[in-house]
C-alpha positions in Angstrom: 0.0 0.0 0.0 2.8 2.5 0.6 4.0 2.2 -3.0 0.4 2.6 -4.3 0.1 5.8 -2.2 3.4 7.1 -3.6 2.2 6.4 -7.2 -1.1 8.2 -6.5 0.7 11.3 -5.2 3.1 11.2 -8.2 0.2 11.2 -10.7 -1.5 14.1 -8.9 1.8 16.1 -8.9 2.4 15.4 -12.6 -0.9 17.1 -13.6 -1.7 19.4 -10.7 -1.5 22.5 -12.8 -4.3 21.1 -15.0 -6.6 19.8 -12.3 -8.4 23.0 -11.5 -7.1 25.6 -14.0 -10.0 28.0 -13.3 -9.2 27.9 -9.6 -12.8 27.1 -8.7 -13.6 26.7 -5.0 -15.6 23.8 -3.6 -15.1 21.4 -6.5 -13.9 17.8 -6.5 -13.4 14.9 -8.7 -13.2 11.2 -8.1 -10.5 9.2 -9.9 -10.3 5.5 -10.4 -6.8 4.0 -10.2 -6.0 0.6 -11.7 -2.9 -1.2 -10.5 -1.1 -4.4 -11.3 1.1 -6.4 -8.8 3.6 -8.6 -10.7 5.2 -11.9 -9.7 7.9 -10.0 -7.8 5.2 -8.0 -5.9 6.2 -4.8 -7.6 3.3 -2.3 -8.1 2.6 -1.0 -11.6 0.1 1.7 -12.5 -2.1 0.7 -15.4 -4.3 3.7 -15.8 -6.1 6.5 -14.0 -9.8 7.0 -14.9 -11.6 10.3 -14.6 -14.8 8.4 -14.9 -14.4 5.3 -12.9 -16.7 2.3 -13.3 -19.3 2.0 -10.6 -20.6 -1.4 -11.5 -21.0 -4.2 -9.0 -19.1 -7.2 -10.3 -18.8 -9.0 -7.0 -20.0 -9.0 -3.3 -16.9 -7.1 -2.1 -17.5 -4.2 -4.4 -21.2 -4.3 -3.6 -20.3 -3.7 0.0 -17.4 -1.2 -0.7 -19.0 1.1 -3.2 -21.8 2.6 -1.1 -19.4 3.1 1.8 -16.9 4.8 -0.5 -19.6 7.2 -2.0 -20.9 7.9 1.5 -17.4 8.7 2.8 -16.6 10.9 -0.2 -19.9 12.8 0.3 -19.1 13.3 4.0 -15.7 14.8 3.0 -16.7 17.1 0.2 -20.4 17.9 0.6 -21.1 17.9 4.3 -18.7 20.7 5.2 -20.6 23.0 2.7 -24.1 21.7 3.6 -24.0 20.1 7.1 -26.5 17.3 7.5 -29.3 17.6 10.0 -28.4 14.2 11.5 -24.8 13.1 11.9 -24.1 9.5 11.0 -21.0 8.4 13.0 -21.5 4.6 13.0 -18.5 4.0 10.9 -15.0 5.5 10.6 -14.3 7.3 7.3 -11.8 5.1 5.4 -10.3 7.8 3.2 -6.7 9.0 3.9 -5.5 12.4 2.8 -2.3 11.9 1.0 -1.6 15.3 -0.6 -3.0 18.8 0.0 -1.9 22.3 -0.8 -4.7 24.1 1.0 -3.9 27.5 2.5 -4.2 26.2 6.1 -2.3 23.0 5.6 0.3 21.4 3.4 0.3 17.6 3.4 2.5 15.4 1.3 2.8 11.8 2.4 5.1 10.9 -0.5 8.1 8.9 0.7 11.5 10.0 -0.6 12.2 8.2 -3.9 14.3 5.1 -3.5 14.8 2.2 -5.9 14.7 -0.1 -2.9 11.0 0.8 -2.4 10.2 -0.4 -5.9 11.2 -3.9 -4.9 9.4 -4.9 -1.7 11.3 -8.1 -1.3 15.1 -7.5 -1.2 15.9 -11.0 -2.6 13.9 -10.2 -5.8 15.6 -6.8 -6.4 17.2 -6.7 -9.9 20.8 -5.6 -10.0 21.3 -2.3 -11.9 24.0 -2.2 -14.6 24.8 -5.9 -14.4 24.5 -7.9 -17.6 23.2 -11.4 -16.9 24.1 -13.1 -20.2 27.6 -12.1 -21.4 27.0 -13.7 -24.8 24.5 -11.0 -25.8 
């Protein structure tokens, strides 16, 4: 999960000047991130969707999707239009990874390190070493 969070922050930083060019207040967008974990447990970003799929292909998603939408609404709508009744049955599962708001600057990106790309040291590929000298 830490590597996935780093990649999410990297994608936001790579396009941050284009995310809200008109500097509108009180706007938000939900992104869908697709990742792949390979046989060496390395994390690869496949794509980022600005219009993520909200279908219900299995029971896990059927349970997760309403909670995610409810949590998102609590974060972005409730501060502007407080609900008459507060629902505090469940903890919000979102984690703020990056923010440049005027009252707080948050950046949970870890320093870049190739060792972080390979979560299992024994699987780390040597850099600059030719495996087959006959090539």
